[in-house]
N, C-alpha and C positions, 0 to 999 in steps of 0.2 A: 417344201418339205417341212417335216415338223422341226427341227433344228431352228426351221427361220419364223419364229411367230412373232416380231416388232423389229424393225428398222436398228436398231440399238444390238441387235444379237447380228448386225453382218459390220465390214472392217469399213473403216475409214479411208484408206487405202486402197487401190485395185489394179490388177495390173488388165492396162487395154490391149487387144487384138483388133486393129482398125481392118475393116475388108468391107470392100461396098457391094452388095446386094445381100450380103449371109445375113438373113432377118433373125433374132432372138426372142421370146416373147414369155412371160412369163409359164408355164406347165407345158412349154414344146421344148421341142428335144432339138438339135444342133448336132448332125455328124461332121467334124471335119479331119481334113488328112493335111498334119504339120510336118515341114520338113524342112523351113528354115531355119537357122541356127538361133537366131535371137528368137522365135516362138518357142523352140524344142525349151531354151532355156528358160523361158516365162511357162512353159505347165509344168518343166519339173520343179522349179520353186511353188507350183500352186500347187504342186500334186504333195510339196511337203509342207505345208501351209494350211490354207483355207479352201483347199480347191475350186477357189471362184475364179474368172475371168471374166471380165467385160469384151464383152464384144459391140463395137460400134460402128455403125457408119465412117470408111475413107470418105469424103468432099471434095476430092482436088488436091491441090498441090502435087510434090514430087512424090516416088514410089517408095522412097525410100523413110519420107518423114512426111504423110501426107496431113493437110486436115482433117480434123476432126470434129464428127457432129456434137451438138449439144449435150445428148440423150441415149443413152446404148441400156443395155439390159445384161445384166449379169447372169452366166450360167456358171450353175456347180459341174466338174468333173463327175460325171456317174459313171462312162465308160471309158477304158483307158488300156491299149497294148500296143506291142512296140513290133516294126515290120525286120525281117532281117537285112532293109537297108536304111536302118535308119530311122525310120518315118515313127509319127507317134500316129492311130487312128484313132478320134477319142470321140465322145460325145457329151455336149455339154445338153446341162435342162437347163431351162429360165426359171429363176429364183424372183429376179425383182427387174426394174427398171431402175437407172440413177441419169441425174444428172451430173457433167464433169463439171463440178465446180471449178477446179483449176487444175493444169498439167505441174506436176514435180519435178524439180530438177532430182533426178536420180541418177546412180551412175549402172546400172543395170541394160543392157544391151534392146532392152523393150522399154516402152514407156507406161507410163501409172500415173493414174489422176487423184486429187481428192475425192471424194464420191458423196455425194448428199443423195439420200434415200428418201428425203423427207416428206415429196410429192407423189410420191408410188408408194404408199403403205399398205394400199389396200392389196397393192399386189400378192402382199404374205396370204392372204384369203383366198376363197372359192371366189373364182368371177362370179359377178351378177349378172342374172339374164334378163333384168327391167330392161325394159328400154328395144328389146332387140329388134330390131324390123323383121316381118314376114318371114319364113323361111322360101316362102314362092318367091317373092321379091329379089334373094340372092338368086334363086336355080334359074330367074330369065333373066337376071343380070348375063349371068354365067353362062347360059346356054348361047345367048347371042356373039357375047366377047367369043367364044370357042368358033361360033361359026364363021363368024368375020374371020377370025385368025388363024383358021384352017388347021386346028387343034384337036386333042380328041383329051377326051376325058372316061374313065373308069364310073358311068354315072353310079352304078348299086352301089359302090363304096361313095360317093359325094352324098345320093341321095340319105346312106344309112347314119355318117357323120353325124357326132354331135357339135350343135354351134360352134362351139367354139375353136373345137378340130378342123372344122370347115377352113373358117374366118383365119384362123392363124394357117394353116396350109395353103391358101388362096393368097394370102399377103406373101408369106415365104416366096409361095412358085410364081407369082405373078412372075412375067418379065419389066415392073413399072420403075420408073426413071428411079434414083437416089432420094429424090428428094420426095418424089410420093411415097415411097417405102419410109422416106423417114417418117411422115403423115400420119399412115397408117401403128406404125410404134408408141409414136408419141401421144395418140387417141385418149383420152382421159377415161375410156370405158369399153369393155366389149362389143358394144350398142353403139359407141359411136365409130369405131375400131368398123364395125360390120358395114354402115351408113355410109362411110369412106369408101368402102373397097367398093361396096356397090355403084356408087359416087364413078370410082375412075375406072368398071369394068368397062359402064354404058359411055364414059366418054371415049374411052380408046375402043371399044367397040363401032367406033363408027369408021375404024379402016388404018391402016398404019401397019407396018413390022412388028411380027414376037417373036418370043422364043416358046419354046414349050412349058406347059404347066407341068408342074411337076408333081 
C-alpha cells in the first residue's frame, strides 16, 4: 500500500493475533471472523490507530497463552463490519512480515510485541519473479498432490492465476503442518516460497490424510 514505502513508516509496537494455520502474506487478503472479547478489543484499538494487526502462528502451549512463532505478517484492516450478535467480519491485507523481537508487558487483554521489520523491507515493494520455478513444475506437483489426496480444484482458475496469487493461495489453503506453513511464510523470496511449496506438495503427495485445498 502506498502509505508504507519504507519500514520506518511501520509502528515499533504491534498487537498480535496468534492463530495456527491462518497464513497472511504481503499483498494477500485474509478474511477473519472475530468473536473473542480480547480480540474484539484489539480490533477496536487498531481501528482507532494504525489499523495494523500482526498475524502470527501459535506453536503449542495453552489456548489462553500459546507459544508464538518468531516471524509473522502484519495486515492492514481493509474491510470491517459488525454483525447483529457483536462479531466483527474483517479482511486483512498483508503489508510486511516482521520478527517478534520481544513480547511487551502490557495491560491490554491482547498481546503486543516489539516488531522488527528490518529483514523484510523488500515486502513493501512489488514481488520479484526472478528465479521462479517453471509453472509446469508447480502444476505437476499440484496435480499429483490433489490426485493422491482425493481433492478437487478449479483448474481454469489455477491455470489463469498469476504466480504470486497461486503460490499464496496454495500456501495458505493446503493443510500443511504449522511448521511447514511457517517455513513458507519465512521464505526469503517468492521464488524460494514457490520452490518450498513444490517440495512440500511432492513430499505430501506420497500419501496420507489431508483436508481441502481452498
